[in-house]
Every structure is written in structure tokens, then in C-alpha cells.
C-alpha positions in Angstrom: 25.6 -15.5 5.3 28.7 -13.0 3.7 27.5 -9.4 3.1 29.5 -6.8 2.2 28.1 -2.8 2.6 29.8 -0.6 -0.4 29.9 2.9 1.1 30.3 4.0 4.7 28.5 7.4 4.7 25.8 7.7 7.4 23.7 5.0 6.6 26.1 2.5 5.1 27.7 2.4 8.3 24.5 2.3 10.2 23.3 -1.2 8.1 26.5 -2.3 8.2 26.4 -2.1 12.4 22.7 -3.5 12.1 23.6 -6.6 10.3 27.0 -7.3 12.3 24.8 -6.8 15.4 22.5 -9.9 14.2 25.6 -12.0 13.7 26.3 -11.9 9.9 29.5 -12.0 8.7 29.9 -8.2 7.5 32.6 -6.2 5.1 32.2 -2.2 5.2 34.2 -0.8 2.1 35.2 2.8 3.0 36.5 5.2 0.3 38.1 7.8 2.8 41.3 7.0 4.0 40.0 9.3 7.2 36.6 7.9 7.8 38.6 4.1 7.7 41.1 5.5 10.0 38.5 6.9 12.4 36.2 3.7 12.3 39.4 1.3 12.8 41.1 3.3 15.6 37.9 4.8 17.5 35.4 2.5 16.3 33.2 5.5 15.5 32.7 7.4 12.2 33.4 10.6 13.5 32.1 12.4 10.1 29.2 10.9 9.3 27.8 9.0 12.7 29.5 10.8 15.5 28.7 9.5 18.7 27.6 5.8 17.6 30.2 3.3 18.9 30.7 0.5 16.2 31.7 -2.6 17.5 30.1 -5.4 15.4 31.5 -4.8 11.8 33.9 -8.0 11.4 35.8 -6.6 8.4 37.0 -3.1 7.5 38.5 -2.4 3.9 39.6 -0.1 1.2 40.0 -2.9 -1.4 36.5 -2.9 -3.2 37.6 -6.1 -5.3 38.2 -7.8 -2.2 35.0 -6.8 -0.7 32.6 -7.5 -3.3 34.3 -11.4 -3.7 32.2 -14.3 -2.8 29.9 -12.4 -1.1 26.0 -13.3 -0.8 24.5 -9.8 -0.2 26.2 -6.7 -1.3 24.4 -3.6 -0.4 25.2 -0.6 -2.4 25.3 2.9 0.3 26.7 5.0 -2.6 25.3 8.3 -3.5 23.3 8.3 -6.5 25.6 10.3 -8.9 28.7 8.2 -7.9 27.0 4.7 -8.1 28.1 4.1 -11.8 31.6 5.4 -11.1 31.9 2.8 -8.4 30.2 0.1 -10.1 32.7 0.4 -13.0 35.7 -0.3 -11.0 34.8 -4.0 -10.3 32.2 -6.4 -10.3 31.4 -9.3 -8.3 32.8 -12.7 -9.0 29.6 -14.4 -8.7 25.7 -13.8 -8.6 24.5 -12.1 -5.2 21.6 -10.5 -4.2 22.3 -6.5 -4.8 20.4 -4.2 -2.5 20.7 -0.7 -3.3 20.1 2.5 -0.8 20.7 5.3 -2.8 17.7 7.6 -3.2 17.9 9.4 -6.8 17.9 9.7 -10.7 20.9 9.5 -12.4 22.1 12.9 -14.3 22.7 12.6 -18.0 21.1 9.2 -18.3 18.1 9.9 -16.1 18.0 6.1 -15.0 17.0 4.6 -12.0 19.4 3.0 -9.4 18.5 -0.2 -10.5 18.6 0.1 -14.0 22.3 1.8 -13.3 23.4 -1.4 -11.6 21.5 -3.8 -14.3 23.5 -1.9 -17.1 27.2 -2.0 -15.6 26.6 -5.4 -13.6 25.1 -6.8 -16.6 25.9 -10.0 -15.5 23.5 -10.0 -12.6 19.9 -11.4 -13.0 17.5 -8.3 -13.0 15.6 -10.3 -9.9 18.7 -10.2 -7.9 18.6 -6.1 -7.7 16.2 -4.5 -5.2 16.2 -1.1 -3.4 15.5 -0.1 0.2 13.8 3.0 0.8 11.8 4.9 3.5 11.8 7.4 6.2 15.0 6.2 7.7 17.4 8.9 9.1 21.0 7.4 10.1 21.4 8.5 13.6 17.9 7.5 14.4 18.3 4.2 13.1 22.0 3.9 14.8 20.2 4.7 18.0 17.6 2.1 17.8 14.9 4.3 17.5 11.7 2.2 15.9 11.1 2.8 12.7 10.3 1.0 9.4 11.3 0.6 5.6 10.2 -0.9 2.3 12.0 -2.8 -0.2 11.1 -3.5 -3.8 12.0 -5.9 -6.3 10.6 -8.3 -8.9 11.2 -11.8 -7.0 9.2 -12.1 -4.0 11.5 -14.9 -2.6 14.1 -12.7 -2.7 12.4 -9.8 -1.2 11.2 -11.9 1.9 14.7 -13.0 2.1 16.5 -9.8 2.2 13.4 -8.6 4.6 14.3 -11.0 7.3 18.1 -10.1 6.9 17.3 -6.2 7.6 14.4 -6.7 10.1 15.4 -6.1 14.0 13.4 -5.4 17.0 13.6 -1.4 15.8 13.8 -1.5 12.3 10.6 -3.3 10.7 11.2 -4.1 6.8 8.1 -4.4 4.4 8.5 -5.5 0.6 6.8 -4.5 -2.4 7.2 -5.7 -6.1 6.8 -2.2 -7.1 10.5 -1.5 -7.4 9.8 1.5 -9.9 7.5 3.0 -7.2 10.0 2.8 -4.4 12.9 3.9 -6.3 10.8 7.1 -7.9 9.1 7.8 -4.6 12.6 7.6 -2.5 14.1 9.8 -5.3 11.5 12.8 -6.1 10.8 13.5 -2.2 14.0 14.7 -2.0 13.1 17.4 -4.4 10.1 18.4 -2.7 12.2 18.3 0.6 14.0 21.0 -1.1 11.0 22.9 -1.4 9.9 22.6 2.2 13.0 23.9 3.2 13.0 27.1 0.8 9.6 27.4 2.5 11.3 27.4 5.9 14.0 29.9 4.8 11.7 32.1 3.4 10.4 32.3 7.1 7.0 31.1 6.4 5.1 28.9 9.0 3.5 25.4 8.7 0.6 26.0 7.1 2.9 27.0 4.0 5.0 24.1 4.1 1.7 21.5 4.7 0.0 23.4 1.2 3.5 22.8 -0.3 4.0 19.2 0.8 0.4 18.0 -0.3 0.5 19.8 -3.5 3.8 17.6 -4.1 2.2 14.5 -3.3 0.0 15.2 -6.3 3.1 15.7 -8.4 4.8 12.5 -6.8 1.9 10.5 -7.8 1.6 12.2 -11.3 5.1 11.9 -11.8 5.7 8.5 -10.3 2.2 6.6 -12.4 3.4 8.0 -15.6 6.7 6.2 -15.4 5.1 3.1 -14.3 5.2 3.3 -10.5 1.7 2.1 -8.4 -0.3 4.5 -6.8 -0.5 2.8 -3.6 3.6 2.6 -3.4 3.6 6.3 -3.3 0.9 6.7 -0.5 3.4 4.2 1.3 6.8 4.4 3.6 8.8 5.2 0.1 6.4 8.1 -0.8 4.7 10.0 1.7 6.4 8.4 4.9 9.9 9.2 3.6 8.4 13.1 2.3 7.1 13.7 5.9 10.5 12.7 7.6 12.5 14.6 5.1 10.6 17.9 4.9 10.2 18.3 8.6 13.4 16.9 10.4 16.5 18.7 11.6 18.5 15.4 10.4 17.3 16.3 6.9 20.2 17.4 4.7 18.0 18.2 1.7 15.4 20.3 3.7 18.5 22.0 5.6 19.7 23.1 1.7 16.3 24.2 1.0 16.1 26.3 3.9 19.7 27.9 3.1 18.5 28.4 -0.8 15.9 30.2 1.0 18.1 32.4 2.8 19.6 33.2 -0.2 22.6 30.9 -0.7 23.4 29.2 -4.2 23.8 25.3 -4.9 27.3 25.9 -5.1 27.6 27.5 -1.9 25.8 24.7 0.1 28.1 22.6 -1.7 30.7 24.2 -0.2 29.3 24.1 3.4 29.0 20.2 3.5 30.9 17.3 2.8 27.9 15.3 2.7 25.5 14.8 -0.4 22.5 16.5 -1.2 20.7 14.2 -3.4 17.6 16.3 -4.1 19.6 19.1 -5.7 21.3 16.9 -8.6 17.9 14.6 -8.7 15.6 17.8 -9.3 17.5 18.0 -12.9 16.5 14.6 -13.9 13.0 14.9 -12.9 12.9 18.0 -14.3 14.0 16.4 -18.2 11.7 13.6 -17.4 9.0 15.5 -16.7 9.4 17.7 -19.7 10.0 14.9 -22.2 6.7 13.3 -21.1 4.7 16.7 -20.7 4.2 16.1 -16.9 2.4 18.8 -14.9 4.9 19.7 -11.9 4.7 23.3 -10.8 6.5 22.9 -7.6 9.4 20.8 -9.6 9.4 23.2 -12.1 9.9 26.3 -9.5 12.5 24.5 -7.9 15.0 23.7 -10.6 14.5 27.1 -11.7 15.7 28.4 -8.2 18.7 25.9 -8.2 19.4 25.9 -11.8 18.5 29.2 -13.3 19.1 31.1 -9.8 15.6 32.4 -10.0 14.7 34.4 -6.7 12.7 32.1 -4.6 10.0 34.6 -3.5 9.5 35.4 -7.0 8.9 31.6 -7.5 7.0 31.4 -5.1 4.6 33.9 -6.1 4.4 32.5 -9.5 2.8 29.5 -8.1 0.3 31.1 -6.1 -0.7 32.9 -9.2 -1.6 30.2 -11.2 -4.8 29.6 -12.7 -7.7 28.4 -9.8 -8.8 24.4 -10.5 -10.4 21.8 -8.6 -8.2 20.0 -6.2 -8.0 16.3 -7.9 -7.8 17.4 -11.3 
């Protein structure tokens, strides 16, 4: 079986190495010449996965057309806001299974990643498009620490096939027919993780952050079910599971960005501090627009949007959250 991984960030590189270890004929497409040289010359992605030796990726290339040609499975490990651009560059010459790894909603169109793929690569059958999401930090999975994830799609046979491809002794894959829920959970948790990071940056404790996260879960479910996701999906790996990991882990760039915002940095300053994409800072814009259009009550998302895009002082936004009218918990 021939598999291509498109994108050599931390997660894309990790997946390429995982699948290579399992004996699959893997190709990793790299956009950056510096990253390409690092992997080729030192068998290490020093920019995104420092310290992990890469000995099982069969083919490394910067030729996107060659990477997509005659593959059985294509794994898209491209940031959400860059995905359409990459897809527009070229198309597969067959009808492969496509697995998206990005967690986000496209700005301007407010489309989920599977919708973007289906629109640009319109020769694909919708059942061929899947998304994988869960509490999975690349460095931990690359170090073979045990973890689980979930893949969503609409064809159960294809989901089971990809489930077997990705599963290892340390990486357990579940599947669900709720593709919408998987994608929305993976997207909105990044927004909520930023808000959790803001709490950290303001110097608050675990009680503050836990309260924020739990109320954020209510928003996630309210938002996700309104858009067609299933409630039980948001209680699973791509929802609460990923939210917990992203809100507390030192490896979470969304939590880190929130912490920096809590300390007074702006979105632009954070973008200058890291070469890595902080998906939640972009996703919050789409989530905000969607919730406004559909009149979904999401006060934490509102506050996070105002802080990032309207430069509202974080402590002011928090005070406004705390002064809202009192209500029953599950209303």
C-alpha cells in the first residue's frame, strides 16, 4: 500500500514515521527546503520534532504532484488556513482515501476541512474523505507514549480500513460515522484552550481554569449539535479528550498562545514569536461568525474573540463573564 503524507510539521512527520515503521510505502511531502534538508541529512526534523530519529520514511520529496500520484491513501497534515491553497496546486490522478489531520474551520468560507477537500478535489467521492482528531501531541506519539484518537467519515468500511492502517501498539484508533462532530470538536477545543491559557497568563489557578473548561464544554456541545454533530461525539476523544489535553499540556501551542495573551501580548506579537501555527487564533474568527449567524449562546467564545480581534483587556472580558445573569447549570 502506497501512502503519502502532505505536510512535514510535527504531526505530519510523526504520522509518516509511524506508518513507515509499520512497513507501508510512505512518502512525506515537505514544503520547506530547510525542513527537507534537515530530514534528508540528519534523519531528524529539527524544526518541528527535535530529538526524534526518522529512519522509516521511504521517500522524501518537495514535488507535490509526484507525492500525490497513484497513492492508495493521502494524509493531509497541512494547517487549516493553508489547506485550500495546497489542494489547489494539484490533484491526485486516482481516487484515493484521504485523511485530514488539520483541526480548524476555514476563514472567509467558514467550512470544515472535509468540505474544503470535497470542494477543491471534487473528483473524490465524499465517502473517501475522513478526518482524524484526538488528544495527540506529536512529540508524545513520536516517543511511543500510549494514546488514542478517533477517525470520522461516512463509509464504515473505509473507516475500518484506515483504523487498521493507523493503529499501533501505542496508538489506538477508534472510528465514528459522525464526521461533523469530529471536525467541530477538534476545531472548537483550540479556541477554548486559548481561553484556558489566558486564565493561566492572568495568574489564576486550577479552580479558575477547570470552571472555564467545563463551561466551555457546554459551548462546544451547543455549537456542535446546532451544526449537525452528535452530542456523544463531543464527550469523546475529539471533544472533551482533546480539550483536556490542549488546555493543560505544556506541549499545547494554543494554551501557550492564550497564556501569552493573558500576559499582555497581541495576536501579531505571538505570530512573531513562533514559526508554528496557532490554529485557535484563526478558528475563533470562523466560530464567532458562525455562532452570530445561528444565534448560538457562547459567552466564552465571545470574550476570546474580543480579546484577540478587538484588543479587549483580558481581565475586563473575565469580569464581564463573571457578571452575567445567574442561571441554572444545564440551561
